[in-house]
N, CA, C and O of each residue as an XYZ file, in Angstrom:
796
protein
N     -16.389    -19.556     14.078
C     -16.242    -19.051     15.436
C     -15.194    -17.944     15.473
O     -14.309    -17.868     14.621
N     -15.321    -17.090     16.485
C     -14.364    -15.995     16.649
C     -14.041    -15.839     18.131
O     -14.922    -16.013     18.973
N     -12.779    -15.512     18.468
C     -12.405    -15.383     19.885
C     -13.196    -14.280     20.585
O     -13.505    -13.250     19.987
N     -13.521    -14.509     21.860
C     -14.189    -13.495     22.667
C     -13.235    -12.330     22.911
O     -12.031    -12.524     23.074
N     -13.780    -11.132     22.933
C     -12.954     -9.951     23.164
C     -12.353     -9.992     24.566
O     -13.009    -10.409     25.521
N     -11.108     -9.558     24.678
C     -10.449     -9.481     25.975
C      -9.842    -10.784     26.463
O      -9.209    -10.807     27.520
N     -10.019    -11.875     25.718
C      -9.470    -13.167     26.135
C      -8.102    -13.371     25.479
O      -7.960    -13.283     24.260
N      -7.105    -13.645     26.317
C      -5.750    -13.889     25.819
C      -5.475    -15.390     25.874
O      -5.651    -16.001     26.928
N      -5.050    -15.998     24.773
C      -4.774    -17.445     24.767
C      -3.624    -17.793     25.718
O      -2.818    -16.921     26.043
N      -3.533    -19.038     26.164
C      -2.397    -19.464     26.975
C      -1.084    -19.146     26.270
O      -0.956    -19.357     25.064
N      -0.124    -18.646     27.009
C       1.195    -18.274     26.483
C       1.142    -17.080     25.535
O       2.064    -16.875     24.746
N       0.069    -16.293     25.608
C      -0.001    -15.053     24.843
C      -0.519    -15.218     23.431
O      -0.778    -16.331     22.973
N      -0.665    -14.098     22.751
C      -1.136    -14.113     21.366
C      -0.044    -14.695     20.472
O       1.076    -14.185     20.431
N      -0.382    -15.767     19.759
C       0.622    -16.413     18.919
C      -0.043    -17.300     17.862
O      -1.252    -17.531     17.882
N       0.781    -17.779     16.952
C       0.331    -18.692     15.900
C       1.498    -19.596     15.552
O       2.630    -19.129     15.424
N       1.235    -20.883     15.397
C       2.277    -21.832     15.022
C       2.238    -22.073     13.515
O       1.304    -22.688     13.000
N       3.250    -21.590     12.821
C       3.370    -21.740     11.369
C       4.205    -22.981     11.086
O       5.370    -23.052     11.478
N       3.614    -23.958     10.409
C       4.276    -25.238     10.183
C       4.653    -25.432      8.729
O       3.841    -25.202      7.832
N       5.901    -25.860      8.495
C       6.401    -26.210      7.160
C       7.091    -27.569      7.275
O       8.219    -27.660      7.759
N       6.412    -28.612      6.833
C       6.982    -29.945      6.960
C       7.156    -30.308      8.422
O       6.190    -30.327      9.185
N       8.397    -30.597      8.812
C       8.679    -30.969     10.205
C       9.051    -29.760     11.055
O       9.326    -29.906     12.246
N       9.065    -28.582     10.467
C       9.475    -27.374     11.179
C       8.269    -26.525     11.558
O       7.381    -26.288     10.739
N       8.246    -26.068     12.813
C       7.187    -25.197     13.300
C       7.805    -23.908     13.821
O       8.710    -23.938     14.655
N       7.315    -22.781     13.329
C       7.789    -21.463     13.744
C       6.686    -20.787     14.546
O       5.535    -20.740     14.111
N       7.032    -20.268     15.705
C       6.053    -19.571     16.549
C       6.062    -18.083     16.192
O       7.088    -17.411     16.303
N       4.905    -17.582     15.762
C       4.738    -16.170     15.428
C       4.005    -15.501     16.581
O       2.917    -15.937     16.958
N       4.583    -14.454     17.140
C       3.995    -13.801     18.308
C       3.624    -12.352     18.015
O       4.126    -11.749     17.066
N       2.736    -11.802     18.846
C       2.337    -10.410     18.698
C       1.588     -9.944     19.922
O       1.375    -10.706     20.865
N       1.184     -8.667     19.900
C       0.488     -8.099     21.045
C      -1.024     -8.203     20.959
O      -1.730     -7.848     21.903
N      -1.528     -8.695     19.818
C      -2.961     -8.865     19.612
C      -3.145     -9.829     18.446
O      -2.173    -10.221     17.800
N      -4.384    -10.208     18.180
C      -4.635    -11.082     17.026
C      -4.235    -10.382     15.731
O      -3.649    -10.996     14.840
N      -4.557     -9.089     15.633
C      -4.193     -8.334     14.433
C      -2.679     -8.272     14.268
O      -2.158     -8.391     13.160
N      -1.986     -8.084     15.377
C      -0.525     -7.994     15.328
C       0.083     -9.334     14.907
O       1.024     -9.361     14.113
N      -0.440    -10.431     15.425
C       0.054    -11.759     15.035
C      -0.171    -11.980     13.544
O       0.711    -12.481     12.846
N      -1.357    -11.604     13.057
C      -1.655    -11.755     11.628
C      -0.698    -10.928     10.786
O      -0.257    -11.375      9.727
N      -0.374     -9.733     11.243
C       0.556     -8.862     10.515
C       1.959     -9.474     10.493
O       2.629     -9.467      9.460
N       2.401    -10.006     11.644
C       3.724    -10.630     11.708
C       3.782    -11.891     10.839
O       4.813    -12.195     10.240
N       2.667    -12.614     10.778
C       2.591    -13.811      9.940
C       2.710    -13.439      8.467
O       3.400    -14.115      7.704
N       2.031    -12.359      8.070
C       2.129    -11.887      6.694
C       3.564    -11.502      6.354
O       4.066    -11.854      5.287
N       4.228    -10.779      7.257
C       5.618    -10.371      7.033
C       6.537    -11.590      6.916
O       7.433    -11.623      6.073
N       6.304    -12.591      7.774
C       7.126    -13.804      7.735
C       6.987    -14.515      6.393
O       7.978    -14.945      5.804
N       5.755    -14.634      5.917
C       5.528    -15.320      4.645
C       6.110    -14.543      3.479
O       6.653    -15.132      2.544
N       5.999    -13.220      3.531
C       6.595    -12.407      2.474
C       8.106    -12.567      2.448
O       8.705    -12.758      1.390
N       8.718    -12.485      3.636
C      10.178    -12.573      3.722
C      10.692    -13.919      3.250
O      11.813    -14.015      2.750
N       9.877    -14.973      3.404
C      10.298    -16.315      3.024
C       9.669    -16.800      1.717
O       9.759    -17.976      1.365
N       9.024    -15.858      1.004
C       8.443    -16.151     -0.303
C       7.460    -17.322     -0.255
O       7.490    -18.212     -1.105
N       6.597    -17.301      0.749
C       5.584    -18.341      0.921
C       4.245    -17.807      0.438
O       4.072    -16.600      0.266
N       3.299    -18.714      0.222
C       1.944    -18.287     -0.125
C       1.404    -17.401      0.995
O       1.541    -17.731      2.173
N       0.785    -16.267      0.624
C       0.310    -15.337      1.641
C      -0.868    -15.887      2.432
O      -0.972    -15.646      3.635
N      -1.756    -16.623      1.771
C      -2.917    -17.177      2.463
C      -3.815    -16.084      3.015
O      -3.895    -14.993      2.451
N      -4.496    -16.382      4.125
C      -5.370    -15.419      4.801
C      -4.963    -15.362      6.276
O      -5.591    -16.003      7.119
N      -3.914    -14.598      6.588
C      -3.336    -14.614      7.935
C      -4.324    -14.400      9.075
O      -4.317    -15.155     10.048
N      -5.183    -13.371      8.965
C      -6.101    -13.086     10.077
C      -7.056    -14.251     10.302
O      -7.269    -14.668     11.440
N      -7.632    -14.780      9.225
C      -8.550    -15.900      9.364
C      -7.842    -17.125      9.943
O      -8.416    -17.841     10.764
N      -6.616    -17.366      9.524
C      -5.861    -18.530     10.002
C      -5.526    -18.406     11.482
O      -5.571    -19.391     12.218
N      -5.188    -17.187     11.920
C      -4.872    -16.966     13.336
C      -6.102    -17.216     14.192
O      -6.017    -17.908     15.206
N      -7.242    -16.665     13.801
C      -8.476    -16.846     14.581
C      -8.913    -18.304     14.582
O      -9.378    -18.811     15.602
N      -8.769    -18.981     13.444
C      -9.135    -20.392     13.367
C      -8.243    -21.235     14.268
O      -8.711    -22.170     14.917
N      -6.954    -20.900     14.306
C      -6.001    -21.620     15.166
C      -6.407    -21.509     16.638
O      -6.381    -22.498     17.371
N      -6.781    -20.304     17.063
C      -7.169    -20.085     18.461
C      -8.443    -20.858     18.790
O      -8.523    -21.526     19.820
N      -9.438    -20.762     17.905
C     -10.725    -21.390     18.197
C     -10.676    -22.908     18.077
O     -11.467    -23.609     18.709
N      -9.751    -23.418     17.272
C      -9.581    -24.867     17.180
C      -8.840    -25.396     18.402
O      -9.146    -26.475     18.910
N      -7.858    -24.622     18.868
C      -7.053    -25.049     20.027
C      -7.791    -24.856     21.341
O      -7.685    -25.691     22.238
N      -8.546    -23.752     21.467
C      -9.255    -23.431     22.706
C     -10.679    -22.990     22.380
O     -10.997    -21.804     22.479
N     -11.536    -23.930     21.994
C     -12.895    -23.568     21.567
C     -13.706    -22.845     22.634
O     -14.623    -22.094     22.300
N     -13.387    -23.053     23.920
C     -14.145    -22.388     24.980
C     -13.815    -20.894     25.064
O     -14.479    -20.156     25.792
N     -12.785    -20.441     24.319
C     -12.463    -19.016     24.275
C     -13.247    -18.284     23.178
O     -13.132    -17.068     23.029
N     -14.040    -19.034     22.419
C     -14.650    -18.463     21.216
C     -16.173    -18.514     21.253
O     -16.777    -19.194     22.083
N     -16.760    -17.785     20.342
C     -18.214    -17.739     20.224
C     -18.595    -17.923     18.761
O     -17.792    -17.677     17.862
N     -19.829    -18.358     18.538
C     -20.309    -18.529     17.174
C     -20.507    -17.172     16.514
O     -20.972    -16.223     17.145
N     -20.152    -17.094     15.252
C     -20.378    -15.859     14.507
C     -21.819    -15.800     14.019
O     -22.399    -16.838     13.699
N     -22.408    -14.612     13.955
C     -23.765    -14.489     13.391
C     -23.769    -14.955     11.935
O     -22.780    -14.790     11.220
N     -24.876    -15.532     11.508
C     -24.954    -16.031     10.137
C     -24.835    -14.877      9.149
O     -25.454    -13.827      9.317
N     -24.021    -15.098      8.108
C     -23.906    -14.127      7.024
C     -24.103    -14.850      5.708
O     -23.601    -15.958      5.516
N     -24.824    -14.230      4.815
C     -25.023    -14.844      3.505
C     -23.671    -15.030      2.829
O     -22.833    -14.129      2.878
N     -23.440    -16.181      2.199
C     -22.148    -16.424      1.558
C     -21.868    -15.421      0.445
O     -22.768    -15.007     -0.285
N     -20.612    -15.045      0.336
C     -20.173    -14.141     -0.730
C     -19.421    -14.974     -1.754
O     -18.494    -15.704     -1.403
N     -19.805    -14.872     -2.986
C     -19.228    -15.745     -4.009
C     -17.807    -15.353     -4.383
O     -16.997    -16.215     -4.727
N     -17.496    -14.070     -4.320
C     -16.161    -13.632     -4.720
C     -15.771    -12.386     -3.958
O     -16.519    -11.409     -3.928
N     -14.603    -12.415     -3.342
C     -14.099    -11.262     -2.623
C     -12.732    -10.921     -3.192
O     -11.800    -11.719     -3.095
N     -12.610     -9.752     -3.778
C     -11.319     -9.325     -4.307
C     -10.498     -8.730     -3.176
O     -11.033     -7.983     -2.357
N      -9.216     -9.044     -3.114
C      -8.382     -8.439     -2.076
C      -8.241     -6.944     -2.315
O      -8.428     -6.469     -3.435
N      -7.913     -6.210     -1.273
C      -7.676     -4.784     -1.449
C      -6.538     -4.587     -2.448
O      -5.730     -5.488     -2.671
N      -6.488     -3.412     -3.037
C      -5.483     -3.153     -4.064
C      -4.068     -3.352     -3.510
O      -3.210     -3.922     -4.184
N      -3.829     -2.878     -2.279
C      -2.494     -3.017     -1.688
C      -2.126     -4.485     -1.501
O      -0.994     -4.876     -1.785
N      -3.064     -5.304     -1.027
C      -2.789     -6.733     -0.845
C      -2.554     -7.395     -2.190
O      -1.685     -8.259     -2.310
N      -3.315     -7.002     -3.206
C      -3.113     -7.549     -4.548
C      -1.709     -7.223     -5.053
O      -1.072     -8.054     -5.700
N      -1.226     -6.009     -4.758
C       0.124     -5.623     -5.164
C       1.163     -6.428     -4.380
O       2.198     -6.807     -4.929
N       0.891     -6.688     -3.109
C       1.783     -7.546     -2.311
C       1.892     -8.932     -2.941
O       2.981     -9.498     -3.034
N       0.758     -9.470     -3.369
C       0.760    -10.786     -4.004
C       1.511    -10.756     -5.329
O       2.181    -11.723     -5.691
N       1.399     -9.646     -6.049
C       2.133     -9.496     -7.308
C       3.637     -9.496     -7.047
O       4.401    -10.153     -7.754
N       4.052     -8.752     -6.024
C       5.482     -8.704     -5.653
C       5.985    -10.108     -5.344
O       7.091    -10.479     -5.738
N       5.164    -10.892     -4.631
C       5.572    -12.256     -4.281
C       5.756    -13.107     -5.528
O       6.712    -13.876     -5.626
N       4.836    -12.969     -6.487
C       4.950    -13.739     -7.723
C       6.234    -13.382     -8.471
O       6.915    -14.258     -9.003
N       6.554    -12.101     -8.505
C       7.771    -11.662     -9.189
C       9.000    -12.263     -8.528
O       9.918    -12.730     -9.202
N       9.006    -12.246     -7.200
C      10.146    -12.821     -6.469
C      10.252    -14.319     -6.730
O      11.350    -14.841     -6.926
N       9.120    -15.007     -6.735
C       9.141    -16.449     -6.976
C       9.651    -16.778     -8.369
O      10.354    -17.771     -8.554
N       9.305    -15.956     -9.349
C       9.753    -16.191    -10.721
C      11.260    -15.971    -10.863
O      11.866    -16.475    -11.808
N      11.859    -15.243     -9.957
C      13.300    -15.022    -10.030
C      14.088    -16.306     -9.826
O      15.242    -16.398    -10.242
N      13.473    -17.301     -9.187
C      14.158    -18.579     -9.012
C      14.196    -19.363    -10.319
O      14.971    -20.309    -10.465
N      13.343    -18.958    -11.277
C      13.295    -19.611    -12.584
C      13.992    -18.756    -13.633
O      14.771    -19.255    -14.446
N      13.698    -17.456    -13.599
C      14.282    -16.507    -14.547
C      15.402    -15.751    -13.844
O      15.150    -15.136    -12.808
N      16.615    -15.769    -14.356
C      17.707    -15.045    -13.707
C      17.344    -13.574    -13.532
O      16.828    -12.938    -14.451
N      17.620    -13.039    -12.333
C      17.285    -11.645    -12.076
C      18.097    -10.749    -13.012
O      19.323    -10.846    -13.074
N      17.408     -9.892    -13.723
C      18.084     -8.995    -14.641
C      17.239     -7.745    -14.784
O      16.057     -7.818    -15.122
N      17.846     -6.602    -14.526
C      17.144     -5.342    -14.665
C      17.436     -4.743    -16.032
O      18.513     -4.937    -16.595
N      16.468     -4.021    -16.549
C      16.650     -3.370    -17.840
C      17.518     -2.130    -17.660
O      17.825     -1.746    -16.531
N      17.909     -1.510    -18.748
C      18.752     -0.321    -18.704
C      17.996      0.869    -18.117
O      16.766      0.880    -18.080
N      18.743      1.864    -17.662
C      18.119      3.078    -17.144
C      17.213      3.718    -18.192
O      16.133      4.212    -17.868
N      17.652      3.708    -19.436
C      16.878      4.318    -20.515
C      15.539      3.602    -20.699
O      14.500      4.245    -20.849
N      15.570      2.262    -20.688
C      14.338      1.497    -20.868
C      13.407      1.662    -19.672
O      12.197      1.807    -19.847
N      13.952      1.642    -18.469
C      13.120      1.815    -17.273
C      12.430      3.170    -17.286
O      11.252      3.271    -16.943
N      13.150      4.207    -17.678
C      12.553      5.541    -17.715
C      11.555      5.686    -18.861
O      10.587      6.438    -18.748
N      11.782      4.973    -19.963
C      10.805      4.971    -21.056
C       9.486      4.385    -20.574
O       8.420      4.948    -20.821
N       9.563      3.267    -19.894
C       8.356      2.632    -19.357
C       7.670      3.532    -18.333
O       6.449      3.687    -18.340
N       8.484      4.126    -17.446
C       7.932      4.970    -16.384
C       7.184      6.167    -16.954
O       6.153      6.571    -16.416
N       7.698      6.734    -18.036
C       7.026      7.866    -18.671
C       5.644      7.461    -19.175
O       4.691      8.235    -19.079
N       5.539      6.250    -19.711
C       4.241      5.741    -20.169
C       3.301      5.548    -18.979
O       2.127      5.912    -19.045
N       3.822      4.973    -17.888
C       3.000      4.721    -16.702
C       2.500      6.021    -16.075
O       1.350      6.100    -15.642
N       3.364      7.041    -16.024
C       2.982      8.309    -15.385
C       1.773      8.946    -16.056
O       0.948      9.575    -15.394
N       1.670      8.784    -17.361
C       0.565      9.408    -18.101
C      -0.618      8.469    -18.321
O      -1.575      8.831    -19.006
N      -0.561      7.279    -17.752
C      -1.591      6.274    -18.024
C      -2.853      6.506    -17.184
O      -2.756      6.717    -15.976
N      -4.022      6.470    -17.804
C      -5.273      6.656    -17.057
C      -5.615      5.468    -16.149
O      -6.480      5.580    -15.280
N      -4.940      4.341    -16.348
C      -5.195      3.151    -15.530
C      -4.301      3.096    -14.297
O      -4.419      2.184    -13.479
N      -3.411      4.070    -14.165
C      -2.529      4.069    -12.996
C      -3.318      4.470    -11.751
O      -4.174      5.353    -11.803
N      -3.019      3.811    -10.636
C      -3.708      4.077     -9.377
C      -2.710      3.894     -8.245
O      -1.886      2.980     -8.291
N      -2.771      4.731     -7.251
C      -1.808      4.652     -6.148
C      -2.215      3.551     -5.185
O      -3.188      3.695     -4.444
N      -1.470      2.453     -5.193
C      -1.796      1.320     -4.329
C      -1.660      1.673     -2.847
O      -2.273      1.018     -2.004
N      -0.870      2.695     -2.516
C      -0.653      3.061     -1.117
C      -1.885      3.690     -0.474
O      -1.916      3.884      0.742
N      -2.900      4.013     -1.277
C      -4.130      4.594     -0.731
C      -5.081      3.531     -0.184
O      -6.129      3.872      0.364
N      -4.734      2.243     -0.323
C      -5.704      1.186     -0.032
C      -5.230      0.173      1.007
O      -5.814     -0.906      1.104
N      -4.201      0.480      1.781
C      -3.696     -0.530      2.704
C      -3.220      0.042      4.021
O      -3.149      1.258      4.200
N      -2.894     -0.854      4.942
C      -2.385     -0.447      6.250
C      -0.915     -0.049      6.122
O      -0.256     -0.352      5.127
N      -0.426      0.627      7.140
C       0.957      1.116      7.111
C       1.983      0.020      6.926
O       2.937      0.185      6.166
N       1.801     -1.103      7.613
C       2.788     -2.188      7.525
C       2.797     -2.819      6.140
O       3.857     -3.182      5.629
N       1.608     -2.953      5.524
C       1.544     -3.527      4.179
C       2.215     -2.598      3.168
O       2.929     -3.046      2.272
N       1.975     -1.309      3.327
C       2.597     -0.325      2.445
C       4.118     -0.384      2.576
O       4.834     -0.341      1.576
N       4.606     -0.482      3.813
C       6.050     -0.579      4.043
C       6.622     -1.835      3.396
O       7.721     -1.808      2.842
N       5.875     -2.933      3.467
C       6.342     -4.189      2.879
C       6.486     -4.060      1.359
O       7.484     -4.495      0.784
N       5.488     -3.462      0.721
C       5.558     -3.291     -0.727
C       6.755     -2.423     -1.098
O       7.507     -2.751     -2.016
N       6.929     -1.320     -0.383
C       8.037     -0.417     -0.691
C       9.389     -1.104     -0.495
O      10.306     -0.929     -1.297
N       9.499     -1.883      0.575
C      10.771     -2.569      0.838
C      11.061     -3.621     -0.221
O      12.178     -3.710     -0.731
N      10.043     -4.421     -0.548
C      10.224     -5.465     -1.551
C      10.569     -4.865     -2.913
O      11.412     -5.395     -3.637
N       9.907     -3.753     -3.257
C      10.174     -3.089     -4.526
C      11.599     -2.562     -4.569
O      12.289     -2.710     -5.578
N      12.039     -1.948     -3.477
C      13.385     -1.385     -3.414
C      14.439     -2.467     -3.584
O      15.418     -2.285     -4.307
N      14.230     -3.601     -2.910
C      15.181     -4.711     -3.015
C      15.194     -5.281     -4.425
O      16.256     -5.565     -4.980
N      14.002     -5.447     -5.004
C      13.907     -6.027     -6.352
C      14.671     -5.197     -7.378
O      15.382     -5.745     -8.220
N      14.520     -3.860     -7.305
C      15.169     -3.001     -8.300
C      16.550     -2.537     -7.855
O      17.111     -1.594     -8.414
N      17.092     -3.210     -6.839
C      18.464     -2.948     -6.373
C      18.679     -1.481     -6.017
O      19.754     -0.927     -6.249
N      17.647     -0.859     -5.452
C      17.758      0.518     -5.002
C      17.701      1.564     -6.099
O      17.870      2.752     -5.824
N      17.468      1.150     -7.338
C      17.435      2.103     -8.446
C      16.087      2.829     -8.498
O      15.061      2.286     -8.088
N      16.108      4.056     -9.006
C      14.889      4.848     -9.159
C      14.780      5.372    -10.580
O      15.784      5.610    -11.250
N      13.547      5.547    -11.026
C      13.302      6.224    -12.293
C      13.105      7.712    -12.001
O      12.972      8.100    -10.840
N      13.083      8.535    -13.026
C      12.827      9.962    -12.842
C      11.390     10.173    -12.346
O      10.467      9.483    -12.777
N      11.221     11.129    -11.442
C       9.891     11.414    -10.881
C       9.232     10.147    -10.349
O       8.071      9.858    -10.637
N      10.010      9.395     -9.560
C       9.543      8.085     -9.088
C       8.254      8.165     -8.281
O       7.464      7.221     -8.290
N       8.027      9.275     -7.585
C       6.828      9.385     -6.750
C       5.545      9.380     -7.573
O       4.463      9.142     -7.037
N       5.662      9.645     -8.882
C       4.491      9.670     -9.759
C       4.283      8.344    -10.478
O       3.396      8.226    -11.323
N       5.103      7.340    -10.145
C       4.958      5.999    -10.720
C       4.420      5.102     -9.611
O       5.158      4.755     -8.689
N       3.158      4.723     -9.685
C       2.512      4.031     -8.562
C       2.105      2.605     -8.918
O       2.951      1.711     -8.943
N       0.834      2.383     -9.191
C       0.377      1.021     -9.467
C      -0.532      0.944    -10.681
O      -1.113      1.945    -11.100
N      -0.650     -0.248    -11.238
C      -1.532     -0.485    -12.381
C      -2.820     -1.127    -11.884
O      -2.791     -2.204    -11.288
N      -3.941     -0.472    -12.127
C      -5.221     -0.995    -11.652
C      -5.689     -2.204    -12.453
O      -6.572     -2.932    -12.001
N      -5.118     -2.430    -13.626
C      -5.499     -3.585    -14.442
C      -4.655     -4.812    -14.081
O      -5.192     -5.893    -13.840
N      -3.340     -4.636    -14.045
C      -2.431     -5.750    -13.763
C      -2.178     -5.926    -12.271
O      -1.604     -6.930    -11.851
N      -2.606     -4.947    -11.465
C      -2.391     -4.963    -10.017
C      -0.912     -5.167     -9.695
O      -0.545     -6.008     -8.875
N      -0.086     -4.382    -10.356
C       1.352     -4.486    -10.159
C       1.897     -3.187     -9.573
O       1.271     -2.133     -9.684
N       3.059     -3.274     -8.955
C       3.776     -2.109     -8.463
C       4.609     -1.599     -9.631
O       5.611     -2.212    -10.000
N       4.197     -0.488    -10.208
C       4.787     -0.032    -11.466
C       6.265      0.303    -11.371
O       7.011      0.101    -12.329
N       6.693      0.812    -10.220
C       8.103      1.198    -10.106
C       9.011     -0.018    -10.274
O      10.005      0.040    -10.998
N       8.672     -1.106     -9.612
C       9.458     -2.339     -9.755
C       9.317     -2.905    -11.163
O      10.291     -3.359    -11.763
N       8.084     -2.871    -11.685
C       7.828     -3.442    -13.012
C       8.629     -2.733    -14.090
O       9.083     -3.364    -15.044
N       8.807     -1.422    -13.943
C       9.544     -0.656    -14.957
C      10.987     -1.128    -15.092
O      11.588     -0.987    -16.157
N      11.543     -1.685    -14.025
C      12.936     -2.138    -14.056
C      13.070     -3.610    -14.418
O      14.171     -4.077    -14.711
N      11.973     -4.340    -14.404
C      12.038     -5.795    -14.533
C      12.161     -6.256    -15.985
O      11.560     -5.681    -16.892
N      12.950     -7.300    -16.176
C      12.958     -7.971    -17.471
C      11.575     -8.597    -17.640
O      11.023     -9.148    -16.688
N      11.019     -8.515    -18.835
C       9.639     -8.984    -19.040
C       9.448    -10.451    -18.674
O       8.361    -10.840    -18.249
N      10.474    -11.261    -18.829
C      10.336    -12.684    -18.520
C      10.141    -12.941    -17.026
O       9.666    -14.007    -16.636
N      10.506    -11.972    -16.194
C      10.342    -12.160    -14.757
C       8.997    -11.633    -14.257
O       8.680    -11.775    -13.076
N       8.205    -11.029    -15.141
C       6.901    -10.501    -14.748
C       5.805    -11.554    -14.943
O       5.839    -12.306    -15.917
N       4.835    -11.613    -14.026
C       3.712    -12.539    -14.200
C       2.996    -12.280    -15.525
O       2.815    -11.128    -15.920
N       2.597    -13.326    -16.194
C       1.937    -13.199    -17.495
C       0.574    -12.537    -17.343
O      -0.218    -12.926    -16.485
N       0.306    -11.546    -18.169
C      -1.006    -10.894    -18.170
C      -2.001    -11.769    -18.918
O      -1.655    -12.381    -19.929
N      -3.225    -11.830    -18.431
C      -4.270    -12.580    -19.129
C      -4.711    -11.793    -20.361
O      -4.447    -10.596    -20.472
N      -5.376    -12.468    -21.268
C      -5.872    -11.789    -22.459
C      -6.881    -10.720    -22.088
O      -6.918     -9.652    -22.698
N      -7.702    -11.010    -21.084
C      -8.692    -10.028    -20.619
C      -7.999     -8.766    -20.114
O      -8.440     -7.652    -20.397
N      -6.901     -8.949    -19.357
C      -6.154     -7.792    -18.872
C      -5.533     -7.011    -20.025
O      -5.586     -5.782    -20.050
N      -4.943     -7.733    -20.981
C      -4.325     -7.053    -22.123
C      -5.337     -6.230    -22.900
O      -5.019     -5.149    -23.396
N      -6.561     -6.745    -23.006
C      -7.599     -6.028    -23.742
C      -7.988     -4.718    -23.052
O      -8.467     -3.788    -23.700
N      -7.778     -4.653    -21.729
C      -8.147     -3.447    -20.978
C      -7.019     -2.425    -20.909
O      -7.250     -1.273    -20.542
N      -5.808     -2.833    -21.258
C      -4.671     -1.916    -21.190
C      -4.739     -0.892    -22.327
O      -5.174     -1.219    -23.431
N      -4.313      0.341    -22.061
C      -4.301      1.365    -23.115
C      -3.380      0.966    -24.260
O      -2.444      0.194    -24.053
N      -3.626      1.478    -25.463
C      -2.830      1.095    -26.638
C      -1.324      1.311    -26.475
O      -0.529      0.533    -27.004
N      -0.923      2.363    -25.746
C       0.502      2.679    -25.622
C       1.198      1.921    -24.489
O       2.404      2.078    -24.302
N       0.470      1.109    -23.736
C       1.063      0.413    -22.583
C       2.184     -0.520    -23.027
O       2.022     -1.288    -23.975
N       3.321     -0.449    -22.336
C       4.473     -1.274    -22.700
C       4.270     -2.747    -22.321
O       5.009     -3.610    -22.794
N       3.279     -3.041    -21.474
C       2.992     -4.440    -21.116
C       2.153     -5.158    -22.169
O       1.999     -6.377    -22.092
N       1.610     -4.444    -23.142
C       0.780     -5.100    -24.170
C       1.622     -5.912    -25.139
O       1.136     -6.886    -25.714
N       2.866     -5.529    -25.326
C       3.710     -6.208    -26.321
C       4.312     -7.473    -25.751
O       5.049     -8.173    -26.444
């Protein structure tokens, strides 16, 4: 089911995010806005990202079913890959979560720039900012900046994302390898021979 257009739930557009005995009210000016605020809240608190928009709509239709209508039948899709920007957001979250296990440690300026030089010339590099909404792009940039303690590599604007590992390359260039999510063998096989993540 999906909410009818133009219908505002009681007490405005909102979603109740529950963690154990604690419930946080997430508010916004529309369903999309609530979903965006929910995503930001989960990122800031290092929680599983989930599917914010679907969860918000499900919450409304479960709480007030008379505000909703049945969706037209659609053939099931077996696999849906997230957009590149969302995949990079999820990668950032994994890196942050691993910091609770692996002490945060950045590599030297020389090593970060060595890695960045490899990334800049890599045919697998792709700009993750071309595939997402403004707020998601801002979130990735903010999380990356915080992770690398405000440090930059040379020609930082040319260090974007890895289409194989779905990582934010600028942050990855500064990260100790132990704090990076493990690449699968399939991913390693697709990386170029000179990639610093293959070792």
